[in-house]
N, C-alpha and C positions, 0 to 999 in steps of 0.2 A: 316089270323087271324082275328077274330072278334074284331073290335075296341073297342066297348061297353064292351065287355068281359074282355078285356085287362085293361081298364080304372077301370073296377069295381074290377079287382083282386088287383089294387093298393089301394083301400080302401081310397080314397080321397073325403072328403066332398065337397059339392059345395061352402060353406063358405070358406073353406081353399084354392080351387082352385081360387076362385075370389081374394083372398088375395094375392096369389101367382102371380097372373097375374098382379094385380095393382102394386104390388112390382118391376115386372119386368118392367113394363112400365115406371115406376118412376126412375128406376135405368138407363134406357136407356137414358131418357131425362136429369138426372143429370150427367152422364158420358160425354155425347155428348155436353151439354152446357157448363160443365167444360173445355172440350178440345177446344171448340171454343174461350172461353173468353181468354184462356191462350194463344192460338197462336194470338189472337188479340192483346194482350198485349205486345208479343213479336215482332210484326210487326210495334208496335208504337214506339218502342226504336229509339234512337238516330243513326245515321250511325256510330259514333265511338262505341258504345255500342253494336250495332246489328253485329258489326265484331269482337267482343270479342269471344274467342273459345267456351266457354260454351254457350252463346246465339245463335251461328251460329248453333252449334251440335244439340241444343234443338229445334230451329225453323224448321230445315229442317228433324229432325228425327220425330217430332210429325206429321209433314205433312205426314208421311207414315202410320199413324194409319188407321187401316182398319174398317170401319163401320160394316161389318160383324162380326168381331172380338168383337166390341162393342155390337151388339145385341146379340151376343151368351153369352156374360158375364153378359149381363143383364137377359137373360133366366136363367142362371144358378143361379144368385141371387134369382130367383123368384121359381126355384125348390128347392133351400136350405131351403125355408119355408116350405116345404112341407115332411110330414112324409112318406118317401119312405121305401118299404120294402128292407131287407139285400141287394139282388142283385143289386137293382137300386142305393142305396146309395153310393157304391164302384163305380159304372160306372160314377156317377155324379162327383166323386172325380176324375176320370180320365180324364173326360171331363175338369175340372177346369185346370188340370195341361196341356193339350192339346192346350186349349185356350190361357192361359196366356203365356205359353211357346213360342206358335207360335207368338204372338204379341210381346214378349221380343226378339226373334229370328229376328223379323222383324226390330225392332228398332236397335238391335246390327249390323245388315246387313247393314243398311244406315248409323248408327254412324260410322262404320269402313270406309266407302266410303268416308264420308265428312271430316273425321279428317285425313285421309290419303292424299286426295286431298289439304287440307288446308295446311298440313306439306310441301309437295311438292312445293307449290306455294311460301311458305314463303322462304324457301331454295333454290329455283332454281332461277337463274339469268337469264336463257334464257328458256321462255315460250315455245318454239318449241323444248326443247331439246328433240331427240328420245331416248336417253339412259334413261334419267329420266322418260319420258312417260311409256316406256318399265317397269322400275323398279317398278313406280307406279302402274301400271295394275297387275303385279305378286304379289305384296304384298297384294293389294286389294282381289286378287284372292285367295290367301293362308288363310287369315284372315277370308274371309268370307264362304269359304269352312269348315274351322275349326269351325265356329258358327254352321253350319247346321250340321254337323257331331255330334258334342256335344249334340245338341238339339235332333238328332234322337235317340242317345244312352240313353239319359235320358228319353225319351219318352218309348222307348221299356223297359226301368227299371222299369218305373212306372207301367208300365202293367204287371209286373211279369215275365218278360222275362230274362233269366238269359244272361247278356252280357259280363261277365268277360272273357269267351273263346274266344269270339269275339274280344274284346278289346286286349287280348294277342297275338290272330291271326295276328291283324293288327300291333301290335309292332313289332312281329317277321317278318313279310313280309316287314315291313318298313325297318327294319335293313338290311335284305337282299339286298333290293332295293338300300339302301345307300351305301352299300359296293360294289355293281355291278356298281354304276355310281358315285362312290366317286369323281372321277377327274371332271365330269362334274357338280358336285354340289359345288365343291371347286371353280370352275370358276364362277358359278351362284352367290354362296353369294359373292365371290369377286367383281361381278359386282354390287350387292346390296350395298356393301360395300363403292364402290367407288361413286355409286348414291347418297348415304346417307351422307357420310364423306367429299366427294368432295375433294381429295388431288390434284386432276387435273381435267381439262374439256376440252370441244373440243375446240381446238384453242391455248392451252396452249404449250409452248416448254418446254419439259421435257428431264431429262437425267437419266438413271438408267443402271447401269453397264456400258457394252461397247455400249449401245443403246442410242441414242439422236436424237430428231426430234420433230415435230408438231404433236399435237393428232389430228387425222381426225375423228375417231368414236371409241366410247366405247360400245361394244355389250354385249350380256348376257354371251360369252364364251370368246371372244378375243377382245383386244384393237389394233386398226391399227395406225401406227405411220409413218409419212412421214418423212423420213431423210433427212439431209441437203443434201446429194448427190443425191437425188432425187427418190431413191427407197421407197417403201411402206414395212414397218415391221409390221409383225403380231405376236403379242405376248400374251399369254394366261392371263386372268385376275389374276390368283392365282400366277403365276410365277412373274408378274408384281409388285405385293404387297408385294413378299417376300424380295426384296432388297429396299435399300434406294431410294426414287425418290426425285430428285432436279427439282423444277419448277421454271424455270427461267422468266416466264411470271409475276410472282408476286412478283418478286426482285425490291425494291424500289431504292437501293443504291449498289454500287459495290466497294468492298474494295480492292486495288490493292497493291501488294508486289512485288518490284523488285530490283535488284542488280545493282550497278556500280563498275568497278575494274580499278585500276590504276597501274602504275609501282611501285614497293616496294621501289625504291631509291627516291621517292617524298619526298621533304624536308617536314618537320613536318609542318611547315608555310603554306606551300602552301596546304597541306592536309586538315587543319583545315578550309579552306575557302570554300571547297566544299559543306559541308550541308547546309551553308547560301545561297550559289549560287543556288543551287538547290531547296530551299525553294522558293527563290524569282521566280524561272522558274514556279514552280507549282502554286504559288498563283496568278501569273499574267494570268491565264487561267479561262476560264468560266466552271461552272457547277463543279468545283472541290474543294474539301476542303482537305489543306495539313495536314498529319497526323505527320511525324517525318522523319528525316534523320540523320543516324549515321554512323561512322566508326566503323563496325561491326567486321572486320577480318584483321589480319595483319600476314603473313608469308612470306617465303623467296621467292615466286613466285608472289604474287600480294598483295595489299591492296584493301579491299571491303567495299562498304558503301551499306547499306539497307536503301531503301526509302519506305515509305507507304504514300499513299494518298487515298481518298475516291471519287467515281464519285458520283454526287448528283441525277443522273439519270440511269436509267438501260439500256438506248439505246447502243447496242453494237457497233454500227458505231461510235457513238461520243466517246466511250471509246477508240476505236482503234485509231481515229484521235488525240485524247488527248494524248495517250501513244506514238503515232509517234513524236508529237510536242516535249515531254519532251525528248525522246532520242536524237532527231536533236539538241535541245538546249543544252543538257548535252555535246554531241560531240562538240559543238562550245564553251561552257564554259571550256572545257579541253584544247583546243585549245588556248584560249585567256590567261589562266592561265599558259600555257606551261607545262602541265602535261601531260606525256606519258600514254598512255593505253596499250602499248605493254608490254607481259609479259617479265620476266627475259630470257634472252638466258641460254640454257642449254649447259654444257660442258661435252662431254664424252672422256674418255680416250681410245682409240682404239690400240691394239697390233698387228702390221702387221707381217706375217709370212715373212721369208726371200724367195727371190726368188728361190734360189738353197738350196737344203738341206745340211747343215753343217756335216762335218764329225763327226762321234761319238767320243767324248772327255770325260774324266772323268768329274764327277760333278762338281769337284773344278775348272776345266778348261774351262768349258763352259761360252760363252760370250752371255748375253741376247740381243735379236734385239732391236734395238733403238725403243722408243715409240713416236708415232705422236699425237701430242694435236689437236684436230679439233673443231670447234665451231659450233653446228647443232641446228637448230631452235627446238623450243618444240614440243616435240609429235615424233620426228624422232626416 
């Protein structure tokens, strides 16, 4: 193509061309200078202000400004001052969308990365948590891919290409893929939920349903738990979050309720002394807060006391030692008060058959065999 003939076909005067060139140079200098000054302004912020979310995102995002895009923008500003023929004014419009859209996509691409990284650093207690790193990488990849897909579709639409059929195809294909791998996606989103919401972390002792143990690893699909008996339990993330999860590592106190029983023939005066005696036993121990002790049940078999106290620490070994000390002291207390803890003896009436069959007699002449009264222990 003859360049002179092409420029002549545009019908651009020398004055107009010089004006457009000067405008393009001025626009490039103005945009470049404004970006440099703004970035320097952000760099001079104090440490506290620089670590604020908006300042950090702006500083790291503006650092991704492309000089090529700035140059293209300046050239387009200069071209906008020219009176171009109809085919070229539309093409300049497409170039505007391509240039600004590309820079915006670059900004969003970097902003997603910076924002996600800041979020996970803020909410993560363990900087080297592998499960958090996987969730972090996956979320960034999904969001950045979405940014570029949207930009590509918008660019094709701006160029006059009908993308509605393509978008519909993507939707149908996405639904088909989601239905095919719904179990995997369920576990994947459950993994992201665990990473973001943090109901438990690696090293926590948890219990759910009939499973209890220490969390060893939280993967994209499964969670590995080391049971107290030693074996490793592998459970899917979706199944794990369907049930109620008890996290014992985050427990700060432990409320304990237990019962003490005594013989029902215990005199009322002695029975009334038991709650105060139990209170004195519990208050004499460390890391324990006494709650209450009451006579809660009385029937023909036993009388029952309900005792409540709170351990001020979550240490399970200390709890078991404390409970053992309370029970041993309670046994001694019952012995000192001479209160029996044995249940009431049960009496059963047994009718023994005669060793030899008696001759048949009329009903009114029959003699009932003697009954024997035996005393048997409870539960026989």
